[in-house]
N, C-alpha and C positions, 0 to 999 in steps of 0.2 A: 715435158721436161727443158725440151729445147728452147721452148718461150722461157722458161723460168734462168735459162744461161745468159740468152742474146739480154733480159730485159736487168741482168746484173751486170752484163757487159757494159750496158748502157748506164747505168746509173756509176760504174767504177770510172768511165771516161769523162762524165758529166763533173764526178766529184775530184777528177784530177785537173782539168782544164778550172773548174771552181777555186782550187787553192795555189795557182799558177801563180807564179810573182811575172807581173805583165811590166815588161821593158821597151824603150822607145823614146825616139829623140835624139839629142845631141849631146853625146860624152865629152865631157871637156878634164876629165881627169881619168888618169888610171884605175879600170874597173875589173873587177875578177868575176865572175859566176862560177858558181859552186854548188856538185852534186847536193850539198846539206840543204838549198833551196829548189829544188827538182819540183816542177819543170818550170821552166821559164817560156813566158809566151810572149812575143814579137808582137803588140797590136799598133804598131807603126816605125814608121823606118826609123834606121839606125843610124845614125851619122859619131862617126870616130874621127876627132880631131888630130892633127898631123902632130907628132910627138906625144899621142896619147896611144894608151894600149889597153885591148880589151881581152883578157884573156879566159879562158872555157875550159876549166877543169874538167880529166878525165872522167866519164861518168855524169856528165852534165847533159840536162835532155834539155833540145830548144826548139820548142814549136810556131810554127810563123801562124797566125794566122790572119785567113784571107778573107774577106765580106762576099758575100752571094747575092749578085744584084740581078736580076733575069730581066731588067728593062732597060740592056744598055742600048743604045742607039751609036750610029754610027760617029756621032760627034763627044761621045764618053767610052770608048774603047777602054782606056786606062785607067778614068777618071767619074768618078761616080756624084753627078750635078756638078762635074768640073773643078769639086774641091778636096774632095776624099779619096786617095788612090786607095784602086782597089789591090793590087797587089802592094806587100810590103818588099825594102829593100832595105840595106847592109851595104852605105858608103863609107870606105876605109880610106882616109890620109895619113891616119897614123899608124899602128899595127894591131893586129889580130893574131892572137897564138892560142891554138885548138889543138888539145893533146888526145889523143887516144880515140875512139871509135864513137 
């Protein structure tokens, strides 16, 4: 019984990620993330321009995807192969409005 529950939980989480709205990159115009499109999966860094607003409405789920690498050497602490950052980020020069929990 426990195996069936764990298997179902795994499938549910996999479906949730598979149906996610992938977001990332450079925002050059006002943008709103709403719960109708849940979940949002940040797959690369997000940069919000000056004078641009990213609004995250109450009930919106935002998940950050971080790649897993087990071959990170001393010179690759933050970057894999010197190109793809392992951690994702949000740099905001404009505004971000997030209401709710």
